[in-house]
DRENDO-1510 file (C-alpha; in Angstrom, 1 decimal, always signed):
<recs>
REC; n; res; u; v; w
REC; 1; MET; -17.9; +0.9; -8.6 .
REC; 2; SER; -16.5; +1.4; -12.1 .
REC; 3; LYS; -15.1; -1.8; -13.8 .
REC; 4; ASP; -11.5; -2.0; -14.6 .
REC; 5; ASP; -11.3; -2.6; -18.4 .
REC; 6; LEU; -8.2; -0.4; -19.0 .
REC; 7; PHE; -6.3; -3.3; -20.7 .
REC; 8; ALA; -9.3; -5.1; -22.3 .
REC; 9; LYS; -8.4; -3.9; -25.8 .
REC; 10; PRO; -5.1; -4.4; -27.6 .
REC; 11; GLN; -2.9; -1.4; -27.1 .
REC; 12; PRO; -0.4; -0.7; -30.0 .
REC; 13; GLN; +2.1; +0.8; -27.6 .
REC; 14; LEU; +2.2; -0.1; -24.0 .
REC; 15; VAL; +3.7; +2.5; -21.7 .
REC; 16; ASP; +4.8; +2.1; -18.1 .
REC; 17; PHE; +1.9; +1.9; -15.6 .
REC; 18; ALA; +1.0; +5.2; -13.9 .
REC; 19; PHE; -1.7; +6.3; -11.5 .
REC; 20; THR; -3.6; +8.4; -14.0 .
REC; 21; ASP; -7.2; +9.7; -13.9 .
REC; 22; ALA; -8.3; +6.6; -15.8 .
REC; 23; VAL; -6.7; +4.3; -13.2 .
REC; 24; ALA; -8.2; +6.4; -10.3 .
REC; 25; ASP; -11.6; +5.9; -11.8 .
REC; 26; VAL; -11.4; +2.1; -11.6 .
REC; 27; PHE; -8.9; +1.7; -8.8 .
REC; 28; PRO; -11.2; +0.0; -6.2 .
REC; 29; ASP; -12.2; -2.6; -8.8 .
REC; 30; MET; -8.7; -3.0; -10.1 .
REC; 31; ILE; -7.0; -3.6; -6.7 .
REC; 32; ARG; -9.6; -6.0; -5.4 .
REC; 33; ARG; -9.4; -8.1; -8.6 .
REC; 34; SER; -5.6; -8.0; -8.7 .
REC; 35; VAL; -4.4; -8.2; -5.2 .
REC; 36; PRO; -5.4; -11.4; -3.3 .
REC; 37; GLY; -6.2; -10.6; +0.4 .
REC; 38; TYR; -6.5; -6.8; -0.2 .
REC; 39; ASP; -9.9; -6.5; +1.6 .
REC; 40; THR; -8.6; -8.5; +4.6 .
REC; 41; VAL; -5.5; -6.3; +4.9 .
REC; 42; ILE; -7.6; -3.1; +4.8 .
REC; 43; ALA; -10.1; -4.4; +7.4 .
REC; 44; LEU; -7.4; -5.5; +9.8 .
REC; 45; LEU; -5.6; -2.2; +9.6 .
REC; 46; GLY; -8.4; -0.9; +11.8 .
REC; 47; VAL; -7.5; -3.6; +14.4 .
REC; 48; LEU; -3.8; -2.8; +14.2 .
REC; 49; ALA; -4.7; +0.9; +14.6 .
REC; 50; ARG; -6.6; +0.2; +17.8 .
REC; 51; GLN; -3.4; -1.5; +19.2 .
REC; 52; TYR; -0.7; +1.0; +18.1 .
REC; 53; ALA; -2.2; +4.4; +17.4 .
REC; 54; GLN; -1.5; +6.8; +20.3 .
REC; 55; ALA; -3.4; +9.8; +21.6 .
REC; 56; ASP; -2.0; +13.2; +20.5 .
REC; 57; SER; +0.0; +11.6; +17.6 .
REC; 58; ARG; -0.1; +11.3; +13.8 .
REC; 59; VAL; -1.1; +8.3; +11.7 .
REC; 60; TYR; +0.5; +8.4; +8.2 .
REC; 61; ASP; -0.9; +6.6; +5.1 .
REC; 62; LEU; +1.9; +6.8; +2.6 .
REC; 63; GLY; +0.7; +6.0; -1.0 .
REC; 64; SER; -2.8; +6.5; +0.2 .
REC; 65; SER; -4.6; +6.2; -3.2 .
REC; 66; LEU; -8.3; +6.6; -2.5 .
REC; 67; GLY; -7.9; +6.5; +1.3 .
REC; 68; ALA; -9.2; +3.0; +2.1 .
REC; 69; ALA; -6.5; +2.4; +4.7 .
REC; 70; THR; -7.2; +5.7; +6.4 .
REC; 71; LEU; -10.9; +5.1; +6.4 .
REC; 72; SER; -10.5; +1.7; +8.0 .
REC; 73; MET; -8.3; +3.1; +10.7 .
REC; 74; ALA; -10.4; +6.2; +11.4 .
REC; 75; GLN; -13.5; +4.2; +11.8 .
REC; 76; GLN; -11.9; +2.3; +14.6 .
REC; 77; LEU; -10.2; +5.3; +16.2 .
REC; 78; ARG; -12.6; +7.8; +17.7 .
REC; 79; ASP; -9.9; +9.8; +19.5 .
REC; 80; HIS; -10.0; +13.3; +17.9 .
REC; 81; SER; -6.5; +14.0; +19.1 .
REC; 82; ILE; -5.2; +11.7; +16.4 .
REC; 83; ASP; -4.3; +13.4; +13.1 .
REC; 84; PHE; -4.3; +11.4; +9.8 .
REC; 85; ILE; -1.9; +12.3; +7.1 .
REC; 86; CYS; -2.6; +10.9; +3.7 .
REC; 87; VAL; +0.2; +11.2; +1.0 .
REC; 88; ASP; +0.1; +10.2; -2.6 .
REC; 89; ASN; +2.0; +11.6; -5.6 .
REC; 90; SER; -1.0; +11.2; -8.0 .
REC; 91; SER; -3.2; +14.3; -8.1 .
REC; 92; ALA; -6.0; +12.1; -9.6 .
REC; 93; MET; -5.8; +9.9; -6.5 .
REC; 94; THR; -5.6; +12.7; -3.9 .
REC; 95; GLN; -8.5; +14.6; -5.4 .
REC; 96; ARG; -10.8; +11.5; -5.2 .
REC; 97; CYS; -9.4; +10.6; -1.8 .
REC; 98; GLN; -10.5; +14.1; -0.5 .
REC; 99; GLN; -14.0; +13.4; -1.7 .
REC; 100; VAL; -14.1; +9.9; -0.2 .
REC; 101; LEU; -12.9; +10.8; +3.2 .
REC; 102; LYS; -14.9; +14.0; +3.4 .
REC; 103; ARG; -18.0; +11.9; +2.7 .
REC; 104; HIS; -17.3; +9.1; +5.1 .
REC; 105; ILE; -15.4; +10.9; +8.0 .
REC; 106; PRO; -16.5; +14.5; +7.7 .
REC; 107; ASN; -15.3; +15.4; +11.2 .
REC; 108; GLY; -12.0; +13.6; +11.1 .
REC; 109; ASN; -8.7; +15.3; +11.4 .
REC; 110; VAL; -7.4; +14.4; +8.0 .
REC; 111; SER; -4.8; +16.1; +5.8 .
REC; 112; ILE; -4.4; +15.0; +2.2 .
REC; 113; ILE; -1.1; +15.8; +0.5 .
REC; 114; CYS; -0.1; +15.4; -3.1 .
REC; 115; ASP; +3.6; +14.8; -3.0 .
REC; 116; ASP; +6.4; +12.2; -3.2 .
REC; 117; ILE; +6.3; +10.1; +0.0 .
REC; 118; GLN; +10.1; +10.5; +0.2 .
REC; 119; SER; +9.6; +14.3; +0.6 .
REC; 120; ILE; +7.4; +14.1; +3.6 .
REC; 121; THR; +8.8; +14.7; +7.1 .
REC; 122; ILE; +7.5; +12.0; +9.4 .
REC; 123; GLU; +7.1; +13.3; +12.9 .
REC; 124; ASN; +5.2; +12.5; +16.1 .
REC; 125; ALA; +3.9; +9.3; +14.4 .
REC; 126; SER; +2.5; +6.3; +16.3 .
REC; 127; LEU; +1.5; +4.4; +13.2 .
REC; 128; VAL; +2.6; +4.5; +9.5 .
REC; 129; VAL; +1.0; +2.4; +6.8 .
REC; 130; ILE; +2.6; +1.8; +3.4 .
REC; 131; ASN; +0.2; -0.4; +1.3 .
REC; 132; PHE; +1.6; -1.8; -1.9 .
REC; 133; THR; +3.7; +1.4; -2.5 .
REC; 134; LEU; +7.3; +0.7; -1.5 .
REC; 135; GLN; +7.5; -1.7; -4.5 .
REC; 136; PHE; +7.2; +1.3; -6.9 .
REC; 137; LEU; +10.3; +3.1; -5.4 .
REC; 138; ALA; +13.7; +2.4; -6.8 .
REC; 139; PRO; +15.3; -0.4; -4.7 .
REC; 140; GLU; +18.2; +1.8; -3.6 .
REC; 141; GLN; +15.7; +4.4; -2.2 .
REC; 142; ARG; +13.7; +2.0; +0.0 .
REC; 143; LEU; +16.0; +1.8; +3.1 .
REC; 144; GLY; +16.2; +5.6; +3.3 .
REC; 145; LEU; +12.4; +5.9; +3.5 .
REC; 146; LEU; +12.1; +3.3; +6.1 .
REC; 147; GLN; +14.9; +4.9; +8.2 .
REC; 148; ALA; +13.0; +8.3; +8.0 .
REC; 149; ILE; +9.8; +6.6; +9.1 .
REC; 150; TYR; +11.6; +4.9; +12.1 .
REC; 151; SER; +13.1; +8.2; +13.1 .
REC; 152; GLY; +9.7; +9.9; +13.1 .
REC; 153; LEU; +7.9; +7.2; +15.1 .
REC; 154; ARG; +7.2; +7.4; +18.8 .
REC; 155; SER; +8.4; +4.7; +21.1 .
REC; 156; GLY; +5.9; +1.9; +20.8 .
REC; 157; GLY; +4.9; +3.0; +17.4 .
REC; 158; ALA; +4.6; +0.7; +14.4 .
REC; 159; LEU; +4.9; +0.5; +10.6 .
REC; 160; VAL; +2.6; -1.7; +8.6 .
REC; 161; LEU; +4.2; -2.5; +5.2 .
REC; 162; SER; +2.2; -4.5; +2.6 .
REC; 163; GLU; +4.0; -5.6; -0.6 .
REC; 164; LYS; +4.0; -8.1; -3.5 .
REC; 165; LEU; +6.6; -10.7; -2.9 .
REC; 166; LYS; +9.2; -12.4; -5.1 .
REC; 167; PHE; +10.6; -15.8; -4.2 .
REC; 168; THR; +14.3; -16.9; -4.3 .
REC; 169; ASP; +13.4; -20.4; -5.3 .
REC; 170; LYS; +12.5; -20.5; -9.1 .
REC; 171; THR; +9.9; -23.3; -8.6 .
REC; 172; GLU; +8.2; -21.5; -5.8 .
REC; 173; GLN; +8.2; -18.2; -7.8 .
REC; 174; GLN; +6.6; -19.9; -10.8 .
REC; 175; GLN; +4.0; -21.6; -8.5 .
REC; 176; PHE; +2.9; -18.4; -7.0 .
REC; 177; THR; +3.0; -16.5; -10.3 .
REC; 178; ASP; +0.7; -19.1; -11.8 .
REC; 179; LEU; -1.7; -18.9; -8.8 .
REC; 180; HIS; -1.8; -15.1; -9.0 .
REC; 181; TYR; -2.8; -15.3; -12.7 .
REC; 182; GLU; -5.4; -17.9; -11.9 .
REC; 183; PHE; -6.7; -15.5; -9.2 .
REC; 184; LYS; -7.0; -12.8; -11.9 .
REC; 185; ARG; -8.7; -15.1; -14.3 .
REC; 186; ALA; -11.2; -16.1; -11.6 .
REC; 187; ASN; -12.0; -12.4; -11.2 .
REC; 188; GLY; -12.8; -12.0; -14.8 .
REC; 189; TYR; -9.6; -10.7; -16.4 .
REC; 190; SER; -8.8; -12.0; -19.9 .
REC; 191; GLU; -5.5; -13.3; -21.0 .
REC; 192; LEU; -5.0; -10.1; -23.0 .
REC; 193; GLU; -5.6; -8.0; -19.9 .
REC; 194; ILE; -3.3; -10.0; -17.8 .
REC; 195; SER; -0.5; -9.9; -20.4 .
REC; 196; GLN; -0.8; -6.2; -21.1 .
REC; 197; LYS; -1.0; -5.2; -17.4 .
REC; 198; ARG; +2.1; -7.4; -16.7 .
REC; 199; SER; +4.0; -5.6; -19.5 .
REC; 200; ALA; +3.0; -2.2; -18.2 .
REC; 201; LEU; +4.1; -2.9; -14.7 .
REC; 202; GLU; +7.4; -4.7; -15.6 .
REC; 203; ASN; +9.6; -1.7; -15.3 .
REC; 204; VAL; +7.9; +0.1; -12.4 .
REC; 205; LEU; +6.9; -2.5; -9.9 .
REC; 206; ILE; +10.0; -4.3; -8.6 .
REC; 207; PRO; +9.2; -6.7; -5.7 .
REC; 208; ASP; +11.5; -7.9; -3.0 .
REC; 209; SER; +11.7; -11.3; -1.2 .
REC; 210; LEU; +10.5; -11.9; +2.3 .
REC; 211; GLU; +14.1; -12.1; +3.5 .
REC; 212; VAL; +15.0; -8.8; +2.0 .
REC; 213; HIS; +12.0; -7.0; +3.5 .
REC; 214; LYS; +12.8; -8.3; +7.0 .
REC; 215; LYS; +16.5; -7.5; +6.7 .
REC; 216; ARG; +15.8; -4.0; +5.5 .
REC; 217; LEU; +13.3; -3.3; +8.2 .
REC; 218; THR; +15.9; -4.4; +10.8 .
REC; 219; GLN; +18.5; -2.3; +9.2 .
REC; 220; ALA; +16.2; +0.7; +9.4 .
REC; 221; GLY; +16.2; +0.3; +13.2 .
REC; 222; PHE; +13.0; -1.7; +14.0 .
REC; 223; GLN; +13.6; -4.1; +16.9 .
REC; 224; GLN; +10.5; -6.3; +16.2 .
REC; 225; VAL; +9.6; -7.4; +12.7 .
REC; 226; SER; +6.8; -9.9; +11.9 .
REC; 227; GLN; +5.0; -11.1; +8.9 .
REC; 228; TRP; +1.4; -10.9; +10.0 .
REC; 229; PHE; -0.3; -11.7; +6.7 .
REC; 230; GLN; +0.2; -13.5; +3.4 .
REC; 231; CYS; -2.2; -14.4; +0.6 .
REC; 232; LEU; -0.5; -16.0; -2.4 .
REC; 233; ASN; +2.4; -13.7; -3.4 .
REC; 234; PHE; +1.2; -10.7; -1.4 .
REC; 235; ALA; +2.2; -10.1; +2.2 .
REC; 236; SER; +2.2; -7.6; +5.0 .
REC; 237; PHE; +4.7; -6.9; +7.7 .
REC; 238; LEU; +4.4; -5.3; +11.2 .
REC; 239; ALA; +7.5; -3.5; +12.4 .
REC; 240; VAL; +7.6; -2.0; +15.9 .
REC; 241; LYS; +9.8; +0.6; +17.4 .
REC; 242; HIS; +10.6; +0.0; +21.1 .
</recs>
């Protein structure tokens, strides 16, 4: 696993964060050292897939990056009638995703698509996963995507949505921001790396509150919305279509 040192040296001009070749090269290290609870979310996606994935249906991984979520689910689902659809708008990510999934699940029914997740038609889906991706869409575009997912889900199907949270209470927001930075320091990131990464993400990663997420999922049509996981300021929601 390549070490994430992309922000280790002073950068004279910081640009908005993007999922480039350089990011794809270090992504496994980056996300595990930056997102508390990430490994647990990935592991438990396999458990959720066992509960909600249906035979003769599709499982979508939107914002699939290197395919960790799909790999976790596929390893728990041996039903060859299930088709996995991985979508990411970064060609650097989809190219590496293809290599990873071909190596680990060579006989799986997996399609890897390089495209905007908003351009994909969701159909015959029993499970859709969006891991730390909705937060990169413009806020006004988020409900439309969730509505399209709901429309394409089978009855009994589910959406798993994992996101960074913001908090409406300023004291609570500061508390969890400080804890998140301590998490990064504990994982070996320097003050320079933390500062430069924060600046690069400021204009592209816009988090929502717990309340906004639940309200939006309900507006999209989901009858059952639960927060099933939280670690510091990162959470995951389970929304079910009846």
